[in-house]
C-alpha positions in Angstrom: 11.1 -5.0 -17.6 7.6 -6.5 -18.7 4.9 -5.0 -16.7 3.1 -7.9 -15.0 -0.5 -8.4 -16.0 -1.6 -7.3 -12.5 -0.1 -3.9 -12.8 -1.6 -3.5 -16.3 -4.9 -4.1 -14.7 -4.2 -1.3 -12.0 -2.6 1.1 -14.4 -5.5 0.8 -16.8 -8.1 2.8 -13.9 -9.2 5.9 -14.3 -11.4 7.8 -12.5 -12.4 11.7 -12.2 -10.6 13.3 -9.3 -8.2 10.2 -9.0 -4.4 10.2 -9.5 -2.9 6.5 -10.7 0.9 6.4 -9.8 1.0 3.8 -12.6 0.1 5.9 -15.3 -0.5 9.6 -14.4 2.4 11.7 -13.9 2.7 14.6 -11.6 3.7 17.9 -13.3 4.8 19.3 -10.0 7.1 16.7 -8.2 7.4 13.5 -10.5 10.6 12.6 -12.5 9.8 12.6 -16.3 9.4 8.6 -16.1 7.9 8.0 -12.8 4.8 6.2 -14.0 7.1 3.7 -15.7 9.3 3.5 -12.6 6.3 2.7 -10.1 4.8 0.3 -12.5 8.1 -1.6 -12.8 8.7 -1.5 -9.2 5.2 -3.0 -8.2 5.6 -5.3 -11.1 8.9 -6.7 -9.5 7.2 -6.7 -5.9 4.3 -8.9 -7.2 6.4 -11.1 -9.3 8.8 -12.1 -6.3 6.0 -12.4 -3.5 4.1 -14.9 -6.0 7.0 -17.3 -5.7 6.9 -17.6 -2.1 4.4 -18.4 0.7 2.8 -15.1 2.1 2.1 -15.0 5.5 -0.6 -12.0 5.1 -1.8 -9.2 3.2 -2.2 -5.9 4.9 -4.6 -3.5 3.1 -5.5 0.1 4.3 -8.2 2.0 2.5 -6.3 4.7 -0.1 -3.3 5.9 -1.5 -2.3 8.9 0.3 -1.1 12.3 -1.2 2.5 12.2 1.0 3.0 8.1 0.4 1.6 6.0 -2.3 0.7 9.2 -5.0 4.5 9.4 -5.0 5.9 5.9 -4.2 3.0 3.5 -6.1 3.6 1.6 -2.5 0.6 1.3 -0.8 1.4 2.3 2.9 4.9 3.4 1.9 6.4 7.1 2.0 9.8 8.1 0.3 11.3 7.6 3.7 10.7 3.7 3.7 10.4 3.0 0.1 14.4 1.4 0.4 12.3 -1.2 3.5 10.0 -1.9 1.0 12.8 -3.1 -1.6 14.5 -5.2 0.8 11.7 -7.0 2.1 11.1 -8.4 -0.9 14.9 -8.5 -2.0 14.0 -6.2 -4.9 16.8 -3.9 -5.9 14.8 -0.8 -6.3 16.3 2.0 -8.6 18.8 4.5 -6.4 16.5 7.1 -7.8 12.8 7.9 -6.4 10.1 8.8 -8.8 10.0 12.1 -7.4 12.3 15.0 -7.4 13.5 17.1 -4.1 13.4 16.4 -0.6 11.8 13.2 0.7 8.5 13.3 2.0 7.2 11.2 5.3 4.0 10.3 6.3 2.5 9.7 9.7 0.6 6.5 9.0 3.6 5.1 6.7 6.0 5.6 9.6 4.0 4.0 12.1 3.5 1.3 9.8 6.9 0.7 8.8 7.7 1.0 12.6 6.0 -2.3 13.1 7.2 -3.9 9.9 10.7 -3.7 10.7 10.5 -5.5 13.5 8.4 -8.5 12.1 10.0 -11.3 10.2 7.4 -12.2 7.8 6.5 -12.3 4.5 3.7 -9.4 4.5 2.4 -7.8 1.1 1.1 -4.3 1.4 -2.0 -3.2 -0.9 -5.1 -0.7 -0.2 -9.1 -1.2 -1.1 -8.6 1.2 -3.8 -5.1 1.2 -5.4 -4.9 5.0 -6.4 -5.0 8.5 -4.7 -8.5 10.0 -4.6 -8.3 13.7 -3.8 -10.7 16.8 -3.7 -11.7 18.2 -6.6 -9.7 20.8 -8.2 -7.0 20.0 -5.2 -4.5 17.0 -6.3 -2.7 17.1 -2.5 -5.4 16.2 -0.4 -6.7 13.1 0.4 -10.7 11.8 0.3 -12.3 8.5 0.8 -13.1 6.7 -2.1 -16.6 6.2 -3.3 -18.5 3.0 -4.0 -18.0 3.0 -7.6 -14.6 3.1 -6.6 -14.3 1.0 -4.1 -15.8 -1.8 -6.5 -13.6 -1.5 -8.8 -10.7 -1.6 -6.2 -12.4 -4.6 -4.7 -11.9 -6.6 -8.2 -8.4 -5.6 -8.2 -7.7 -6.5 -4.5 -9.4 -10.2 -5.2 -7.3 -10.3 -8.4 -4.4 -10.1 -5.5 -5.5 -12.3 -3.8 -5.7 -15.2 -6.2 -2.0 -14.3 -7.4 -0.3 -14.3 -3.9 -2.6 -16.7 -2.2 -1.9 -15.2 1.3 -2.6 -17.0 4.8 -4.6 -14.3 6.0 -5.8 -10.9 5.4 -4.6 -7.8 8.3 -7.2 -5.1 7.4 -6.1 -1.8 9.0 -9.1 0.2 9.7 -12.9 -0.6 9.7 -13.4 0.0 6.2 -10.7 -1.9 4.9 -12.2 -4.8 7.1 -15.4 -4.7 5.6 -13.8 -4.7 1.9 -11.7 -7.7 2.9 -14.5 -9.6 4.2 -16.4 -9.3 0.7 -13.4 -10.6 -1.0 -11.9 -12.8 0.6 -13.1 -16.4 0.1 -13.2 -17.9 3.2 -9.5 -16.4 4.4 -9.2 -15.3 7.7 -9.5 -11.3 8.2 -8.2 -9.3 11.0 -9.2 -6.0 11.8 -6.8 -3.7 13.7 -6.8 -0.2 14.5 -5.9 2.1 12.1 -2.8 4.4 13.2 -4.5 7.8 12.5 -6.5 10.1 14.3 -5.1 8.5 17.8 -4.9 4.8 16.8 -0.9 4.5 17.1 -0.9 2.7 20.5 -4.0 0.6 19.8 -2.3 -0.4 16.4 0.7 -1.2 17.8 -0.3 -3.3 20.6 -2.9 -5.2 18.2 -0.1 -6.0 15.5 2.5 -6.9 18.4 -0.2 -9.2 20.0 -1.1 -10.8 16.2 2.8 -11.5 15.3 3.6 -12.4 18.9 6.6 -11.0 18.6 9.3 -8.8 20.0 8.3 -5.3 18.1 9.0 -2.3 19.7 6.2 -0.2 21.2 7.7 3.3 20.1 6.0 6.5 20.5 7.3 8.1 17.2 6.2 11.3 17.6 
């Protein structure tokens, strides 16, 4: 399929100690055509989202090694990749981009526990759309640096222009700061990141924000 210009722009990003799931292949976990698969899926999602009103852009900080590095989908692990496709009525390939057993990510589990109970068009993204890791250790997570953030903010601004969401829901303070710099007047709502003891507060804030009957459950 034709790759969306937005995805082409993301695929072109290259930084030291960063994995780009749309152009890089993990020699340990990826199928041979994994980058192409991930780029094609993201292209389909952007195409579909651009055709409909988007309630909100939910943004996190970076891709994680147990989640977006593998799936190419922000805030989404192997377990929830089908949920992501169904949300935008995109028929995903029956095969994951990765080999072996499906891997779960705690943050993705909490995010999707809420999303699966919210009937609104929500697009997921990150301030920095690649997976930054510690030098020499690709299966770790680190926070993106200033140069990476600047590139990520340019991409985020591009995505906002394409999708025209009504608001941005920033998951965590880092995401909120970046969103405020590029929001172009859109409302930015900051909610607690669900990691490091923030799960209950995150669930409560999202439930209040959407005034929905979301289930506040303890997953672990």
